[in-house]
C-alpha positions, -999 to 999 in steps of 0.1 A, spaced: 44 -489 -466 54 -511 -440 84 -540 -444 62 -565 -442 48 -558 -473 78 -554 -492 87 -590 -478 56 -599 -495 56 -582 -525 92 -593 -529 83 -632 -525 102 -633 -496 78 -645 -469 39 -661 -472 12 -648 -456 13 -680 -437 46 -677 -421 33 -645 -414 5 -657 -396 26 -683 -379 42 -656 -360 26 -645 -322 6 -613 -328 25 -598 -362 -3 -568 -363 10 -558 -331 50 -558 -338 68 -531 -350 89 -540 -382 122 -546 -364 103 -570 -340 90 -587 -371 123 -587 -386 139 -600 -360 113 -629 -359 111 -639 -392 153 -642 -390 147 -664 -360 125 -683 -374 145 -688 -402 121 -676 -429 142 -652 -443 181 -644 -441 198 -609 -427 208 -603 -463 171 -607 -476 161 -587 -447 186 -558 -458 175 -556 -491 137 -552 -480 149 -522 -455 170 -509 -486 136 -507 -509 117 -491 -479 144 -465 -469 151 -463 -507 189 -465 -503 213 -493 -507 217 -524 -484 244 -533 -464 252 -571 -466 271 -593 -453 298 -591 -479 298 -553 -473 306 -562 -438 333 -587 -447 352 -564 -470 348 -532 -446 381 -513 -442 397 -513 -406 413 -476 -413 377 -464 -417 369 -482 -385 392 -466 -363 381 -430 -372 351 -438 -355 355 -447 -318 329 -478 -306 306 -453 -283 302 -434 -312 294 -465 -337 267 -476 -312 254 -439 -307 246 -435 -340 241 -468 -349 264 -467 -381 296 -482 -389 317 -471 -420 324 -496 -445 347 -487 -473 352 -458 -500 334 -460 -524 340 -455 -565 328 -416 -562 349 -413 -530 322 -413 -507 323 -436 -474 298 -463 -474 285 -465 -438 260 -490 -428 228 -472 -408 201 -484 -388 184 -450 -397 199 -437 -430 168 -410 -431 184 -393 -401 205 -362 -422 221 -348 -385 238 -383 -381 249 -384 -419 263 -347 -408 281 -357 -380 293 -388 -395 307 -369 -422 324 -343 -401 337 -371 -378 350 -394 -409 362 -365 -428 343 -376 -461 313 -376 -479 287 -403 -467 272 -425 -486 245 -441 -462 235 -481 -464 206 -496 -444 210 -526 -420 187 -543 -395 190 -532 -357 199 -569 -350 226 -572 -375 243 -536 -364 240 -552 -327 262 -582 -340 287 -559 -358 293 -538 -331 299 -569 -310 324 -583 -337 341 -553 -354 344 -532 -319 343 -555 -294 315 -542 -278 289 -565 -258 255 -567 -269 228 -551 -245 207 -584 -236 174 -570 -225 147 -595 -208 118 -570 -210 121 -567 -173 132 -538 -158 130 -533 -121 122 -506 -101 146 -506 -71 126 -493 -38 137 -466 -13 141 -496 8 166 -515 -15 184 -484 -19 188 -480 17 207 -518 18 176 -532 33 157 -560 20 135 -553 -11 101 -569 -5 63 -559 2 59 -556 38 36 -588 39 63 -610 22 83 -599 58 92 -626 82 63 -630 106 71 -613 141 73 -635 174 39 -622 185 20 -636 151 36 -668 154 25 -671 189 -12 -663 180 -12 -689 153 0 -714 180 
């Protein structure tokens, strides 16, 4: 089941809202969710609830981040939180640590978090964009802003020479004389 199906079944989005997005069939669930949140169609908490249904775990809501225990956060370094894409939130009534995770189905990360935090883990799901925001707020970690453009530096560019094709190079004096 896809995230969009859950959002439609719960009445959080309509087919008209979905059609208003550019190429929704080609978007991944994360991209589609980000577009819906940015368009104002759903809130991040509604997205978290839908992700909870999709993954079969409780959602990590904004209120959960607001009550996050700073002492638990100190057990996890910023780079670990970013690599695990996880943030410890609070101790549950069953004495487990509730952890907001982008991928709560990854058992390897759950085991590593249990070791690092020294407690059993209760995974909670959160979207990628909320995780990026919370890492920025709680761990003072700047978000990675991507433009979709990944330039490849040529050998000339690494050598300190201008990185442009030969046809874009400045014309030589000989070619200038020929054109006159």
